[in-house]
C-alpha positions in Angstrom: 0.0 0.0 0.0 1.5 3.3 -1.1 0.2 6.7 0.0 1.4 10.0 -1.3 3.3 11.3 -4.4 6.8 10.2 -5.1 8.3 13.3 -3.6 6.4 12.8 -0.3 6.9 10.4 2.5 5.6 6.9 1.8 3.7 4.4 3.9 4.2 0.8 2.9 2.5 -1.6 5.3 1.8 -4.7 3.2 3.7 -5.6 0.1 6.1 -8.2 -1.2 8.9 -6.0 0.2 7.4 -6.0 3.8 6.5 -9.6 4.2 9.3 -12.2 4.6 9.6 -15.7 5.9 11.9 -18.5 6.9 11.1 -22.2 7.1 13.8 -24.6 8.2 13.2 -28.3 7.8 15.8 -30.2 9.9 17.1 -33.7 9.9 19.5 -34.4 12.8 21.2 -37.4 14.3 22.8 -37.1 17.8 24.2 -39.3 20.5 25.1 -38.7 24.2 22.9 -37.4 26.9 19.3 -36.2 26.6 18.9 -32.6 25.2 18.3 -29.6 27.3 15.0 -29.1 25.4 13.7 -32.1 27.3 15.0 -31.0 30.7 18.5 -32.6 30.4 22.0 -31.3 30.6 22.7 -31.9 26.9 24.7 -29.3 25.0 22.5 -29.4 21.9 18.8 -29.1 21.1 19.1 -32.7 19.9 20.4 -35.6 22.0 20.6 -39.3 22.5 19.8 -41.9 25.2 23.1 -41.8 27.1 24.7 -44.1 24.6 27.0 -43.8 21.6 24.2 -44.7 19.2 22.9 -41.8 17.0 19.3 -41.0 17.5 17.4 -39.5 14.5 15.3 -36.3 14.7 13.2 -34.8 11.9 11.2 -31.6 12.5 10.5 -28.1 11.4 13.2 -26.3 13.4 11.9 -22.9 12.6 8.9 -21.4 10.8 9.1 -17.6 11.1 7.3 -14.6 9.5 8.9 -11.2 9.5 7.0 -8.0 8.8 9.0 -4.9 8.0 6.5 -2.0 7.4 7.6 1.5 6.5 5.7 4.5 7.9 7.8 7.2 6.1 11.4 7.7 4.9 12.7 7.8 8.5 10.5 5.3 10.4 10.1 1.6 9.9 9.5 -1.5 12.1 10.5 -5.2 12.4 8.1 -7.8 13.8 9.2 -11.5 14.0 6.8 -14.2 15.0 7.7 -17.9 14.9 7.1 -21.5 15.7 9.9 -23.6 17.1 9.9 -27.1 18.6 9.2 -27.4 22.3 8.2 -23.7 22.7 5.4 -23.1 25.2 3.0 -21.5 22.7 2.6 -22.8 19.2 3.4 -19.3 17.8 5.1 -16.6 19.7 6.8 -13.3 19.3 10.6 -13.2 18.7 11.2 -9.5 18.2 9.1 -6.4 17.7 10.6 -2.9 17.5 10.3 0.5 15.7 13.4 1.7 13.9 14.2 5.4 13.4 16.8 6.0 10.7 16.8 9.5 9.2 18.5 10.2 5.9 22.1 11.2 6.6 23.0 14.8 5.6 26.6 14.7 6.8 29.4 12.4 7.9 27.5 11.9 11.2 24.7 9.4 11.2 22.1 8.5 13.8 19.6 5.7 14.3 17.4 4.4 17.2 15.1 1.5 17.9 12.4 1.0 20.5 10.7 -2.2 21.6 11.6 -5.9 22.1 14.9 -6.9 20.5 18.3 -8.5 20.8 21.2 -6.3 21.8 23.7 -5.9 18.9 26.1 -8.7 20.0 26.0 -11.5 17.5 28.3 -11.5 14.5 26.7 -14.7 13.2 22.9 -14.2 13.4 22.5 -11.7 10.5 19.7 -13.5 8.6 16.0 -13.1 8.6 14.4 -13.7 12.1 17.8 -13.5 13.7 19.1 -16.7 12.1 22.8 -17.6 11.5 24.0 -17.3 7.9 27.1 -19.5 7.7 26.2 -22.4 10.0 23.1 -24.2 11.3 24.2 -23.8 14.9 25.6 -20.6 16.3 28.5 -20.5 18.7 28.1 -21.0 22.4 28.2 -17.2 22.9 25.4 -16.5 20.5 23.4 -19.6 21.5 23.2 -18.1 25.0 22.4 -14.6 23.6 19.5 -16.2 21.7 18.3 -18.0 24.8 18.6 -15.4 27.6 19.7 -11.9 26.4 16.8 -10.1 24.9 15.4 -6.8 26.2 12.5 -4.3 26.1 14.1 -0.9 25.8 15.4 2.0 23.8 18.7 2.1 21.9 20.5 4.8 20.1 23.6 4.7 17.8 25.7 7.6 16.5 28.4 7.0 13.9 31.0 9.3 12.5 33.3 9.0 9.5 37.0 9.9 10.1 38.9 9.9 6.8 37.3 6.7 5.6 37.2 5.0 9.0 33.9 4.8 10.8 33.4 4.9 14.6 30.0 4.0 16.0 28.8 4.4 19.6 25.6 2.7 20.9 23.9 3.0 24.2 20.6 1.5 25.5 18.4 1.5 28.6 16.2 -1.6 29.0 14.1 -3.9 31.2 12.5 -7.3 31.0 15.7 -9.3 31.1 15.8 -10.0 34.8 16.1 -13.8 34.6 19.2 -13.7 32.4 21.7 -16.1 33.9 19.3 -18.8 35.1 19.7 -21.2 32.2 23.5 -20.6 32.0 23.9 -21.3 35.7 21.7 -24.4 36.2 22.3 -26.0 32.7 25.6 -24.5 31.6 26.7 -23.5 28.1 25.1 -25.0 25.0 25.2 -24.8 21.2 21.8 -24.6 19.7 19.6 -22.3 17.5 16.6 -22.0 19.8 15.4 -18.5 20.5 13.6 -17.1 23.5 10.1 -15.9 23.1 8.0 -13.1 24.6 5.7 -15.5 26.5 7.9 -18.6 26.4 10.1 -20.6 28.8 13.0 -23.1 28.9 12.8 -26.2 31.1 15.7 -26.4 33.6 17.6 -29.7 34.2 17.2 -31.4 37.6 18.0 -29.1 40.5 19.6 -29.8 43.8 17.3 -30.3 46.8 18.0 -26.7 48.0 17.3 -25.0 44.7 14.3 -27.3 44.0 12.6 -25.5 46.8 13.3 -21.9 45.8 13.6 -22.0 42.0 10.9 -22.7 39.4 11.7 -25.7 37.2 11.2 -23.4 34.2 12.8 -20.0 33.4 10.8 -17.3 31.6 13.1 -15.0 29.7 11.0 -11.8 29.3 10.2 -10.8 32.8 10.5 -7.5 34.7 10.8 -8.5 38.4 12.7 -5.8 40.3 11.8 -2.7 38.3 15.4 -1.6 37.9 16.7 -0.3 34.6 19.6 -2.0 32.9 21.9 -0.7 30.3 24.5 -1.6 27.7 27.1 0.5 25.8 29.1 -0.5 22.7 31.8 0.9 20.4 32.5 -0.4 16.9 35.3 0.7 14.6 35.4 -0.1 10.9 38.5 0.5 8.9 38.3 2.4 5.6 41.5 0.9 4.2 41.7 -2.6 5.7 38.8 -5.1 5.7 38.7 -5.1 9.5 36.0 -4.4 12.1 36.5 -4.3 15.9 33.9 -3.9 18.6 33.5 -4.0 22.4 30.3 -4.1 24.5 29.5 -3.9 28.2 26.1 -5.2 29.4 24.5 -4.9 32.9 20.9 -5.8 33.7 21.4 -4.3 37.2 19.3 -7.0 38.8 18.9 -6.8 42.6 19.3 -10.6 42.9 16.8 -11.0 45.7 13.4 -10.1 44.3 11.4 -13.2 43.4 7.9 -13.9 42.0 5.5 -16.3 43.8 6.3 -18.9 41.2 10.1 -18.8 41.8 11.4 -16.5 39.1 14.3 -14.4 40.4 15.8 -11.1 39.5 19.4 -12.2 38.6 22.2 -9.7 38.5 24.0 -10.4 35.3 26.8 -8.4 33.6 29.3 -9.2 31.0 31.9 -7.7 28.5 32.1 -8.8 24.9 34.7 -8.2 22.3 34.5 -9.1 18.6 36.3 -8.8 15.3 35.8 -9.6 11.6 38.3 -9.6 8.8 38.5 -10.5 5.1 41.4 -12.3 3.6 40.8 -11.6 -0.1 37.4 -11.7 -1.8 36.4 -15.2 -0.7 37.7 -15.8 2.9 36.1 -14.3 6.0 37.2 -14.5 9.6 35.2 -13.9 12.8 36.1 -14.0 16.5 34.3 -13.2 19.7 35.0 -13.5 23.4 32.6 -12.9 26.3 33.3 -12.8 30.0 30.8 -12.1 32.8 29.3 -12.8 36.2 25.8 -13.7 37.3 24.4 -13.7 40.8 21.1 -14.7 42.5 19.8 -15.1 46.0 20.6 -13.8 49.5 24.1 -13.5 51.0 25.3 -16.1 53.4 28.6 -16.5 55.3 29.8 -18.6 52.3 28.5 -16.2 49.6 25.4 -15.7 47.5 23.1 -18.6 46.6 24.5 -18.4 43.1 27.6 -16.5 42.1 29.0 -17.7 38.8 31.8 -16.5 36.5 31.3 -17.4 32.9 33.5 -17.2 29.8 33.4 -18.3 26.2 35.2 -17.6 22.9 35.2 -18.8 19.4 37.0 -18.2 16.1 35.6 -19.1 12.7 36.7 -19.1 9.1 34.4 -19.1 6.0 35.7 -19.9 2.6 33.6 -19.3 -0.5 33.9 -22.2 -3.0 32.0 -21.0 -6.1 28.5 -20.2 -4.9 28.9 -22.6 -1.9 30.6 -21.8 1.4 32.5 -23.9 3.9 32.7 -22.7 7.6 35.0 -24.1 10.3 34.6 -22.9 13.9 36.3 -23.7 17.3 34.6 -22.8 20.6 35.8 -23.0 24.2 33.7 -22.3 27.3 33.7 -22.5 31.1 32.0 -21.5 34.3 33.4 -21.1 37.8 31.2 -21.5 40.8 32.0 -18.9 43.5 28.9 -19.7 45.6 27.7 -22.5 47.9 29.1 -25.2 45.7 28.2 -27.9 48.4 24.6 -27.5 47.2 25.5 -28.2 43.6 28.8 -27.6 41.9 28.2 -25.4 38.8 31.8 -25.5 37.6 32.1 -26.5 33.9 34.6 -26.5 31.1 34.4 -27.7 27.5 35.1 -27.2 23.8 33.3 -27.6 20.5 34.3 -28.0 16.8 31.9 -27.2 14.0 32.1 -27.8 10.3 29.3 -26.5 8.1 28.6 -26.5 4.3 26.1 -24.1 2.8 24.8 -24.6 -0.8 22.3 -22.2 -2.4 19.9 -24.2 -4.5 18.1 -21.2 -6.0 16.9 -17.7 -4.9 14.8 -19.1 -2.1 16.3 -22.4 -1.0 19.6 -23.2 0.8 20.9 -26.6 1.8 23.1 -26.8 4.8 25.1 -29.7 6.2 26.8 -29.5 9.6 28.9 -31.7 11.9 29.3 -30.6 15.5 31.4 -32.2 18.3 31.0 -31.0 21.9 33.1 -32.2 24.9 32.3 -30.9 28.4 32.8 -31.7 32.0 30.2 -30.6 34.6 29.9 -32.1 38.1 26.2 -31.1 38.5 25.2 -33.7 35.9 25.3 -36.2 38.7 21.9 -34.7 39.7 20.5 -36.4 36.6 22.4 -39.6 37.2 24.8 -38.8 34.4 28.6 -38.9 34.2 30.3 -35.5 34.7 32.3 -35.9 31.5 30.1 -35.9 28.4 30.8 -36.0 24.6 28.3 -35.5 21.9 28.3 -35.7 18.2 25.5 -33.9 16.3 25.0 -34.3 12.5 22.5 -32.0 10.9 21.0 -31.2 7.5 18.9 -28.1 7.0 16.7 -27.3 4.0 15.9 -23.6 4.5 13.4 -21.7 2.4 13.5 -17.9 2.7 11.5 -15.2 1.0 
């Protein structure tokens, strides 16, 4: 729908340019422990039966609709709704925000967004409906961002050209991310492409007898519990001469750690620092790297510390090589957590690594075929709560037929 003459502002609500979709049909085979999507400690959305045998899985991993209306030259919006396996409601909201991006009239540019969205952290999830482009499964860092780091807030970015280089500064105030840290603490790191939803939850693995009394067995990722405003700030530098980008971000939800709902959802205090870089080696090779380090806390203080006090770290490096129209991506992840709290209730220490190899083959304008092999090795003492060995190794093989329009 177009209103107004060509020289005037235009309103486009429904057209082929404002309606987009992604449907991902997935065939996977995985061994090892049961997946976290079924309340286990598994590091993938797919898992086995605690044996070395591969278990087959066939499903629609994602069916998403993205609406991008324009209200005028400066204002637009993004609304993502989706169905994913195991989500609480059959269809739920993934993102919904208004975007203000005025036409630049100098070397200084400004944009802002308001609503429900992911902070600008992932270097991998740049496809429709926040999907990864080069792989099926994002890194451990961006898997966790997809699960627990989404906000309702206002964000502004100012960028300035300096002789070809560009420096951008971003700042945001937000709420509704008070439970961030719950899944990371009680389950640990994972590698999966499940996204949090506005009204959805994730099932937690078995809890210790103490936490079973005070913590809900599910975590809802879009809750405002303590009514405190969080913030994040980010700097990004892009070279005008070299194909290099560098960025750094600090995030703090400023949770008070002790406010709790009647159902057992807590206001966690979670903060972290992230650093990322991208580079091009020629026209067909791309490198990405990210590192994230933070701390999350929950509960009251005791002589031995908070109920939960967890340091967490992860990093990855990936390389993508174009081979004709196809692309091969190799990625290596490392991750760990260090429990600084009452570890005698349940030890949340964890360390592990993962290797990923993915092949992407465009079939036509609308269809992509992806193949991926993922190996995850980890050690986590708390897995004894589920009767599982602390040391676990999983192999996940996946194929994805993704339709996009």
